C-alpha positions as a Python dict, from the first residue, in 0.01 Angstrom:
ca = {
    (1, 'M'): (0, 0, 0),
    (2, 'L'): (124, 348, -89),
    (3, 'I'): (182, 548, 230),
    (4, 'T'): (87, 914, 182),
    (5, 'H'): (69, 1231, 388),
    (6, 'E'): (-310, 1199, 380),
    (7, 'I'): (-304, 865, 565),
    (8, 'F'): (-106, 1003, 857),
    (9, 'M'): (-304, 1327, 862),
    (10, 'Q'): (-628, 1130, 881),
    (11, 'R'): (-488, 959, 1188),
    (12, 'C'): (-423, 1305, 1335),
    (13, 'L'): (-785, 1402, 1274),
    (14, 'D'): (-914, 1079, 1428),
    (15, 'L'): (-704, 1143, 1738),
    (16, 'A'): (-808, 1509, 1758),
    (17, 'L'): (-1175, 1412, 1767),
    (18, 'K'): (-1117, 1240, 2102),
    (19, 'G'): (-1089, 1587, 2255),
    (20, 'M'): (-1447, 1678, 2158),
    (21, 'G'): (-1625, 1853, 2443),
    (22, 'K'): (-1312, 1865, 2661),
    (23, 'V'): (-1075, 2121, 2511),
    (24, 'A'): (-1288, 2423, 2415),
    (25, 'P'): (-1222, 2710, 2382),
    (26, 'N'): (-901, 2556, 2247),
    (27, 'P'): (-913, 2372, 1914),
    (28, 'M'): (-908, 1993, 1885),
    (29, 'V'): (-565, 1880, 1767),
    (30, 'G'): (-404, 1544, 1696),
    (31, 'A'): (-41, 1462, 1617),
    (32, 'V'): (161, 1161, 1503),
    (33, 'L'): (537, 1118, 1473),
    (34, 'V'): (650, 901, 1182),
    (35, 'Y'): (985, 739, 1108),
    (36, 'G'): (1019, 540, 786),
    (37, 'N'): (642, 508, 744),
    (38, 'R'): (609, 376, 1100),
    (39, 'I'): (424, 571, 1367),
    (40, 'I'): (653, 592, 1668),
    (41, 'G'): (443, 837, 1869),
    (42, 'E'): (95, 985, 1875),
    (43, 'G'): (-116, 1207, 2095),
    (44, 'Y'): (-395, 1461, 2107),
    (45, 'H'): (-503, 1762, 2311),
    (46, 'E'): (-696, 1586, 2586),
    (47, 'Q'): (-812, 1859, 2822),
    (48, 'Y'): (-827, 2239, 2819),
    (49, 'G'): (-529, 2387, 3000),
    (50, 'Q'): (-325, 2069, 2975),
    (51, 'A'): (-56, 1950, 2734),
    (52, 'H'): (-104, 2007, 2362),
    (53, 'A'): (-112, 1728, 2104),
    (54, 'E'): (255, 1770, 2007),
    (55, 'V'): (368, 1732, 2367),
    (56, 'N'): (164, 1417, 2423),
    (57, 'C'): (281, 1277, 2091),
    (58, 'I'): (653, 1321, 2158),
    (59, 'N'): (615, 1204, 2519),
    (60, 'S'): (453, 882, 2394),
    (61, 'V'): (765, 768, 2208),
    (62, 'V'): (912, 463, 2383),
    (63, 'E'): (1270, 477, 2506),
    (64, 'S'): (1396, 237, 2238),
    (65, 'D'): (1270, 477, 1967),
    (66, 'R'): (1383, 805, 2125),
    (67, 'H'): (1691, 820, 1905),
    (68, 'L'): (1461, 829, 1597),
    (69, 'V'): (1277, 1148, 1694),
    (70, 'S'): (1532, 1381, 1533),
    (71, 'A'): (1501, 1192, 1202),
    (72, 'S'): (1119, 1172, 1200),
    (73, 'T'): (832, 1369, 1048),
    (74, 'L'): (572, 1525, 1275),
    (75, 'Y'): (217, 1533, 1143),
    (76, 'V'): (-19, 1770, 1324),
    (77, 'S'): (-376, 1859, 1230),
    (78, 'L'): (-333, 2229, 1315),
    (79, 'E'): (-40, 2467, 1283),
    (80, 'P'): (178, 2442, 1596),
    (81, 'C'): (138, 2732, 1837),
    (82, 'S'): (418, 2986, 1870),
    (83, 'H'): (309, 3177, 2181),
    (84, 'F'): (300, 3126, 2556),
    (85, 'G'): (-51, 3057, 2681),
    (86, 'K'): (-142, 2804, 2946),
    (87, 'T'): (141, 2592, 2804),
    (88, 'P'): (472, 2678, 2630),
    (89, 'P'): (488, 2711, 2247),
    (90, 'C'): (484, 2382, 2059),
    (91, 'T'): (724, 2530, 1803),
    (92, 'N'): (990, 2542, 2077),
    (93, 'L'): (930, 2176, 2154),
    (94, 'I'): (968, 2081, 1788),
    (95, 'L'): (1291, 2275, 1758),
    (96, 'S'): (1436, 2142, 2084),
    (97, 'N'): (1377, 1788, 1959),
    (98, 'N'): (1544, 1868, 1623),
    (99, 'I'): (1246, 1739, 1425),
    (100, 'P'): (1337, 1816, 1060),
    (101, 'K'): (994, 1803, 892),
    (102, 'V'): (641, 1903, 995),
    (103, 'V'): (321, 1836, 797),
    (104, 'I'): (15, 2041, 899),
    (105, 'G'): (-355, 1999, 831),
    (106, 'S'): (-464, 2363, 847),
    (107, 'L'): (-344, 2706, 956),
    (108, 'D'): (-444, 2840, 1297),
    (109, 'P'): (-655, 3159, 1263),
    (110, 'F'): (-593, 3262, 1626),
    (111, 'K'): (-428, 3604, 1614),
    (112, 'E'): (-136, 3493, 1833),
    (113, 'V'): (-50, 3218, 1582),
    (114, 'N'): (-200, 3272, 1232),
    (115, 'G'): (105, 3167, 1029),
    (116, 'K'): (363, 3264, 1290),
    (117, 'G'): (420, 2904, 1393),
    (118, 'I'): (498, 2798, 1038),
    (119, 'A'): (721, 3102, 983),
    (120, 'M'): (919, 3034, 1300),
    (121, 'L'): (981, 2671, 1205),
    (122, 'R'): (1090, 2761, 854),
    (123, 'E'): (1323, 3031, 983),
    (124, 'K'): (1499, 2764, 1188),
    (125, 'G'): (1534, 2531, 890),
    (126, 'V'): (1241, 2298, 951),
    (127, 'E'): (1066, 2181, 633),
    (128, 'V'): (694, 2257, 663),
    (129, 'I'): (447, 2087, 427),
    (130, 'G'): (75, 2153, 395),
    (131, 'P'): (-204, 2215, 434),
    (132, 'V'): (-296, 1845, 393),
    (133, 'L'): (-663, 1740, 423),
    (134, 'E'): (-734, 2106, 486),
    (135, 'K'): (-1109, 2083, 422),
    (136, 'E'): (-1145, 1802, 675),
    (137, 'A'): (-919, 1976, 928),
    (138, 'N'): (-1113, 2301, 897),
    (139, 'W'): (-1447, 2122, 942),
    (140, 'L'): (-1323, 1949, 1257),
    (141, 'N'): (-1245, 2286, 1416),
    (142, 'R'): (-1522, 2486, 1252),
    (143, 'R'): (-1642, 2619, 1589),
    (144, 'F'): (-1297, 2745, 1684),
    (145, 'F'): (-1231, 2892, 1339),
    (146, 'L'): (-1561, 3083, 1321),
    (147, 'F'): (-1520, 3208, 1678),
    (148, 'Q'): (-1178, 3353, 1589),
    (149, 'R'): (-1281, 3500, 1254),
    (150, 'K'): (-1630, 3634, 1327),
    (151, 'M'): (-1596, 3695, 1702),
    (152, 'R'): (-1916, 3513, 1787),
    (153, 'P'): (-2014, 3159, 1885),
    (154, 'Y'): (-2099, 2888, 1632),
    (155, 'I'): (-2479, 2852, 1624),
    (156, 'I'): (-2656, 2518, 1579),
    (157, 'L'): (-3037, 2519, 1562),
    (158, 'K'): (-3202, 2190, 1657),
    (159, 'W'): (-3558, 2069, 1683),
    (160, 'A'): (-3774, 1758, 1642),
    (161, 'E'): (-4093, 1767, 1440),
    (162, 'S'): (-4366, 1521, 1352),
    (163, 'A'): (-4430, 1400, 1000),
    (164, 'N'): (-4705, 1662, 969),
    (165, 'G'): (-4494, 1950, 1103),
    (166, 'W'): (-4577, 1981, 1474),
    (167, 'I'): (-4291, 2068, 1708),
    (168, 'G'): (-4494, 2047, 2030),
    (169, 'R'): (-4797, 2171, 2216),
    (170, 'K'): (-4848, 2480, 2427),
    (171, 'D'): (-4983, 2315, 2742),
    (172, 'A'): (-4777, 1999, 2789),
    (173, 'E'): (-4456, 1824, 2692),
    (174, 'I'): (-4490, 1563, 2417),
    (175, 'A'): (-4239, 1313, 2280),
    (176, 'I'): (-4181, 1339, 1905),
    (177, 'S'): (-3848, 1170, 1837),
    (178, 'N'): (-3763, 811, 1933),
    (179, 'S'): (-3531, 704, 2215),
    (180, 'F'): (-3234, 662, 1979),
    (181, 'S'): (-3264, 1018, 1852),
    (182, 'Q'): (-3309, 1146, 2206),
    (183, 'K'): (-2979, 987, 2308),
    (184, 'L'): (-2811, 1138, 2001),
    (185, 'V'): (-2922, 1482, 2120),
    (186, 'H'): (-2729, 1426, 2443),
    (187, 'R'): (-2417, 1358, 2240),
    (188, 'W'): (-2478, 1687, 2061),
    (189, 'R'): (-2508, 1859, 2399),
    (190, 'M'): (-2173, 1714, 2504),
    (191, 'E'): (-2011, 1854, 2189),
    (192, 'E'): (-2122, 2217, 2235),
    (193, 'S'): (-2017, 2482, 2486),
    (194, 'A'): (-2369, 2604, 2569),
    (195, 'I'): (-2735, 2522, 2520),
    (196, 'L'): (-3010, 2785, 2485),
    (197, 'V'): (-3388, 2765, 2528),
    (198, 'G'): (-3669, 3016, 2563),
    (199, 'T'): (-3915, 3079, 2842),
    (200, 'Q'): (-4196, 2863, 2705),
    (201, 'T'): (-3974, 2557, 2665),
    (202, 'A'): (-3843, 2598, 3019),
    (203, 'L'): (-4202, 2626, 3148),
    (204, 'T'): (-4366, 2351, 2943),
    (205, 'D'): (-4092, 2088, 2932),
    (206, 'N'): (-3903, 2181, 3251),
    (207, 'P'): (-3583, 2040, 3093),
    (208, 'R'): (-3254, 1976, 3271),
    (209, 'L'): (-3057, 2067, 2956),
    (210, 'N'): (-2765, 1844, 3048),
    (211, 'N'): (-2581, 1547, 2903),
    (212, 'R'): (-2687, 1225, 3073),
    (213, 'F'): (-2602, 955, 2819),
    (214, 'F'): (-2248, 1018, 2691),
    (215, 'P'): (-1906, 1050, 2855),
    (216, 'G'): (-1809, 1414, 2871),
    (217, 'P'): (-1932, 1744, 3011),
    (218, 'S'): (-2270, 1914, 2999),
    (219, 'P'): (-2305, 2248, 2820),
    (220, 'V'): (-2350, 2581, 2993),
    (221, 'R'): (-2726, 2624, 3035),
    (222, 'M'): (-2869, 2948, 2898),
    (223, 'V'): (-3235, 3048, 2922),
    (224, 'I'): (-3416, 3355, 2791),
    (225, 'D'): (-3669, 3465, 3054),
    (226, 'K'): (-3717, 3832, 2974),
    (227, 'K'): (-4002, 3897, 3219),
    (228, 'G'): (-3871, 3675, 3500),
    (229, 'I'): (-4171, 3443, 3508),
    (230, 'L'): (-3995, 3109, 3561),
    (231, 'P'): (-4096, 2953, 3895),
    (232, 'S'): (-3815, 2896, 4145),
    (233, 'Y'): (-3876, 2519, 4133),
    (234, 'T'): (-3791, 2501, 3760),
    (235, 'N'): (-3502, 2260, 3704),
    (236, 'V'): (-3271, 2521, 3556),
    (237, 'L'): (-3316, 2734, 3871),
    (238, 'A'): (-3350, 2471, 4142),
    (239, 'D'): (-3113, 2182, 4069),
    (240, 'G'): (-2797, 2359, 4187),
    (241, 'N'): (-2618, 2350, 3852),
    (242, 'S'): (-2493, 2662, 3677),
    (243, 'T'): (-2740, 2852, 3459),
    (244, 'V'): (-2733, 3186, 3280),
    (245, 'I'): (-3072, 3362, 3268),
    (246, 'F'): (-3114, 3644, 3018),
    (247, 'N'): (-3379, 3887, 3144),
    (248, 'E'): (-3485, 4253, 3137),
    (249, 'Q'): (-3493, 4315, 3514),
    (250, 'I'): (-3168, 4240, 3695),
    (251, 'N'): (-2796, 4185, 3652),
    (252, 'T'): (-2681, 3972, 3946),
    (253, 'E'): (-2592, 3624, 4073),
    (254, 'R'): (-2790, 3400, 4307),
    (255, 'G'): (-2594, 3091, 4394),
    (256, 'N'): (-2511, 2913, 4070),
    (257, 'V'): (-2763, 3116, 3869),
    (258, 'K'): (-2631, 3422, 3688),
    (259, 'F'): (-2887, 3680, 3570),
    (260, 'I'): (-2775, 3886, 3271),
    (261, 'Q'): (-2983, 4193, 3194),
    (262, 'L'): (-3090, 4255, 2836),
    (263, 'L'): (-3202, 4607, 2768),
    (264, 'E'): (-3566, 4633, 2666),
    (265, 'N'): (-3611, 4653, 2288),
    (266, 'S'): (-3243, 4575, 2234),
    (267, 'N'): (-3112, 4335, 1971),
    (268, 'W'): (-3119, 4048, 2218),
    (269, 'I'): (-2967, 3791, 1982),
    (270, 'S'): (-2667, 4019, 1931),
    (271, 'D'): (-2645, 4076, 2307),
    (272, 'I'): (-2641, 3701, 2377),
    (273, 'L'): (-2374, 3641, 2113),
    (274, 'H'): (-2165, 3922, 2260),
    (275, 'Y'): (-2197, 3773, 2608),
    (276, 'A'): (-2091, 3432, 2475),
    (277, 'Y'): (-1787, 3579, 2301),
    (278, 'Q'): (-1682, 3766, 2615),
    (279, 'Y'): (-1693, 3445, 2818),
    (280, 'Q'): (-1525, 3223, 2559),
    (281, 'I'): (-1843, 3025, 2488),
    (282, 'Q'): (-1748, 2896, 2148),
    (283, 'S'): (-2071, 2731, 2037),
    (284, 'I'): (-2441, 2736, 2126),
    (285, 'L'): (-2696, 2461, 2062),
    (286, 'V'): (-3034, 2637, 2033),
    (287, 'E'): (-3296, 2377, 2128),
    (288, 'G'): (-3619, 2572, 2129),
    (289, 'G'): (-3893, 2653, 2133),
    (290, 'A'): (-4038, 2733, 1796),
    (291, 'S'): (-4047, 3111, 1849),
    (292, 'L'): (-3684, 3125, 1961),
    (293, 'L'): (-3568, 2909, 1671),
    (294, 'Q'): (-3766, 3117, 1422),
    (295, 'S'): (-3608, 3434, 1562),
    (296, 'F'): (-3260, 3297, 1485),
    (297, 'L'): (-3377, 3191, 1138),
    (298, 'D'): (-3531, 3532, 1068),
    (299, 'A'): (-3208, 3699, 1180),
    (300, 'D'): (-3014, 3462, 951),
    (301, 'C'): (-2805, 3377, 1254),
    (302, 'W'): (-2712, 3011, 1226),
    (303, 'D'): (-2430, 2791, 1103),
    (304, 'E'): (-2592, 2447, 1118),
    (305, 'I'): (-2950, 2325, 1147),
    (306, 'R'): (-3039, 1975, 1262),
    (307, 'V'): (-3401, 1863, 1228),
    (308, 'I'): (-3517, 1531, 1370),
    (309, 'K'): (-3812, 1430, 1153),
    (310, 'S'): (-4041, 1163, 1291),
    (311, 'A'): (-4202, 920, 1047),
    (312, 'D'): (-4528, 945, 1241),
    (313, 'P'): (-4787, 1225, 1228),
    (314, 'I'): (-4934, 1373, 1546),
    (315, 'E'): (-5294, 1484, 1569),
    (316, 'L'): (-5322, 1809, 1762),
    (317, 'P'): (-5591, 2077, 1778),
    (318, 'N'): (-5467, 2399, 1622),
    (319, 'E'): (-5531, 2592, 1944),
    (320, 'V'): (-5275, 2388, 2142),
    (321, 'G'): (-5038, 2269, 1870),
    (322, 'V'): (-4710, 2446, 1789),
    (323, 'K'): (-4584, 2431, 1432),
    (324, 'A'): (-4218, 2375, 1356),
    (325, 'P'): (-4009, 2666, 1224),
    (326, 'S'): (-4016, 2726, 850),
    (327, 'L'): (-3714, 2649, 634),
    (328, 'N'): (-3888, 2770, 317),
    (329, 'G'): (-3821, 2454, 122),
    (330, 'A'): (-3447, 2441, 194),
    (331, 'V'): (-3283, 2114, 89),
    (332, 'P'): (-3071, 1937, 353),
    (333, 'D'): (-2704, 1876, 286),
    (334, 'S'): (-2736, 1523, 423),
    (335, 'I'): (-2992, 1292, 583),
    (336, 'E'): (-2930, 1024, 843),
    (337, 'S'): (-3176, 754, 949),
    (338, 'I'): (-3187, 648, 1312),
    (339, 'G'): (-3448, 405, 1443),
    (340, 'G'): (-3714, 528, 1204),
    (341, 'D'): (-3645, 898, 1254),
    (342, 'S'): (-3473, 1101, 984),
    (343, 'I'): (-3206, 1353, 1086),
    (344, 'L'): (-3188, 1638, 835),
    (345, 'Y'): (-2859, 1829, 841),
    (346, 'F'): (-2826, 2178, 694),
    (347, 'K'): (-2506, 2378, 696),
    (348, 'R'): (-2435, 2733, 594),
    (349, 'K'): (-2251, 2757, 267),
    (350, 'G'): (-1885, 2843, 296),
    (351, 'L'): (-1822, 2657, 622),
}
């Protein structure tokens, strides 16, 4: 089999994905060290604030192979950092180990790096090749890249709707998707920095908005309650976990609940995005309800949309039924089937 740069870079991407949900607001990064078409070391960024992929990769080399490091090629899915943050620059590590060649997946758009890592390596005589599998590498870190370039969080809109277009009812919670799809949603929650719902969803469904089915963290809970009508026994207020409440009355903290005041008649979507950027919240999963989702659609403020479409219709009286948001006939980029439900994926062009 012909061994190519793409094969080793794909391994970097596979490793990087293991950091999903654990490294934000840092990017996910994987690295492999190759000597004579043999991987002698590999690693990935495992936890925010801890060692980067390059460090873990080089540290993984067994003692009997240490003498090969200075004659090996380092593959890394993202340009090595060249600045001091929570850890020292990875470019310094590469140079101190006399690694002669580095292959990268994509350039780092972070202003403290953004080509500087590559330039530093080349200045010191290191051969730098790439980007390799750039499209795939960019997609892996699409949240990080958009956050750096547009100075706002990556927005994913998600809802479940019946075959005949109902998203729920006004007076009670109803199940639309099947148990397999419901578990998938918890994986999505693990992957994003924050989750956002509106007042009606918090009242009707009384959700916990956490990740209960997959290894990994839960997102930051964010709720829009402009008029402060949520009862104190609501899960997002009473269960002791951290929650951000956007409202028009107060700007304070009560235990683990932070109240952020939105000015009346302000552009509240913009205000929420600004808050998220300030606090390094890199992505938001907007789960509902219909009015909140439609507001983001009307503002053209989204990067991905995920619609869980049930195969079954639901019979609801018009006075209590809530229709799903309108996508105006948009065609999904891909469709996945899971236990009878169809997952429709839409992504903004240019991502």
